Residue, then its C-alpha position, 0 to 999 in steps of 0.5 A: m481523529p476517526f480514519g481518513s479518507f482515502k479517495g480524497a487522499l489520494q485525489d489531494g496528492l495527484k492535484h498537488g503532486y505528490a504520493v501517499g505511502q501506504f506503510n503495512i503492518n505486521n504487529l505493533e511495533f510497525t504501526q506505532a512507527i508509521v503512525e508516529v512519523a507520519n505525525e512528525e513529518g505532518s502527512p497522510v498515511i495509509l496502513g496496508a494489511s495483508e491477509g497474509a498479517i491478519k491471519y498473523m495478528g488476528i483481525e479483531y486484534m488488528a483493527a484494534i490497534a489500527k482504531a487506535a492509532a488512528e484515534k491518536s493521530k492527529v494527520p489522517v491514517i486510512l486502514h486500507l485491506d492489501h491485495g483481498g483476493s475475493f469478495e468474503m476476505v472484503m466482507k470480512c474487512l468491513r464488519h471488523g472497519w477496514t476504511s478502505i479496499m485493493i481487491d486484487g482480481s488481477h490473476h483471474p481473466f480480464d472479465e472476471n476481474v471486472a464482475l469482481t472488481k465490480k461487485v466490490v465497488e457496488a458493496c463498498h460504495a454502499l457503506g462509503v469505503h474506497v476503492e482500488g483496483e489491479l490491472g495487468r500483472i505484479g511481479g515478485v513475492e510479497d506475503d501470500l502472493t506470488v508472481d513469477a516474472r514470466e507470469a506478470a503482464l504490463v496494463q494495456p492502456g485500452e483495457a484500462v479505460a474499459f476497467v474503469q468504466a465497467t468497474g467504477i473504481d477509486a484508484l487504479a494499481p496498474a503493473i507498468g514493471s514493479a515487483h513485490g520484494h527485493y528487485q533482482g538487478k534495476p527496474d524498468l518500469a513503463f513510463d510511458r504506459l503509465r502516462e497514457v492510462r493518466d491521461l485516459t482514465g483520470l484516475p489516482l494510481v498506485l504503484h505496488g513494490g514501492t521497495g528499491i525504486p531509484d528515487e528520479d524514479i519514483r519521483q518521475a511515476i508521481r509526476l504521470g499521476v501516481s498517487k498512492i506508493n506500498v512499501n514492505t519490504e524495506n520497511q520489514s529489511a529495517f526492522t530485522d536488520a535491527i533486531r541481528a545487530v542487537f543480537a550481535k552485539d549481546q546474544a545474552v538479551y531476552d527482554p523482547r523490548k531491547y530488540l523491538g525497541p530498535a527495529r521499530e526506530a530503524i523502521k521510523d527512519a524508513v518510513r520517513a525517508k520515504i515519506r519525504l521522497f514522496g512529498s507528503a509531508g506538511r499534506g495532513 
């Protein structure tokens, strides 16, 4: 089927109390695993494309692989730019068929973040493409993005209202204490701020840094309006661990299919667990 609707999927999640998983794609095997499991579980799914992954795969290859996966799929598949850092990158993705965009202006002062995000929204909405914006700073390291813990700042609910009203975004990623990469200790999420942002904006909310957050905290975030949860590190770790296991058993293996196949299956197991935790199974 054609690519699915980002806004439609998240609005349905908000209405019915589940979250759609964004699983980042890094190569063919990641894409295959994610979309295969989404179909097996009957779940809508978002393929996250970071700028680093686009650079690694090549935007033409990534677009073609994602399009082929969506056309083969019986459930909605959405191709989403993850942490787009510039208007130019957004335009490049739009030209190659991206169906939703995250513009991350959170490293700019508030007014500059608003101006950049509004510019992206106007361009994207003219094409029927939906936009996710970010407010506050999400800590940790993922791909080409690094945010030191002392730089990370929780979202201010009053600013969130002003940001949403000024930009016209379709979904908001508010910084509530989650982080990219592996957590050092137990995550401490600011659920009070999440609740207030939900009540004040009414928008579907996005939780970044979904790897390593306890299941009950995930469920609580969904109850408080999170309709999209991003996962990448867990899949990368599962992929790499599976490859290491193959070579630990037989160092003579040289056929890539012999170790990429098990790695793909490992991603499928990880994605399946997240889809069921997020409550999106059967919603596609």
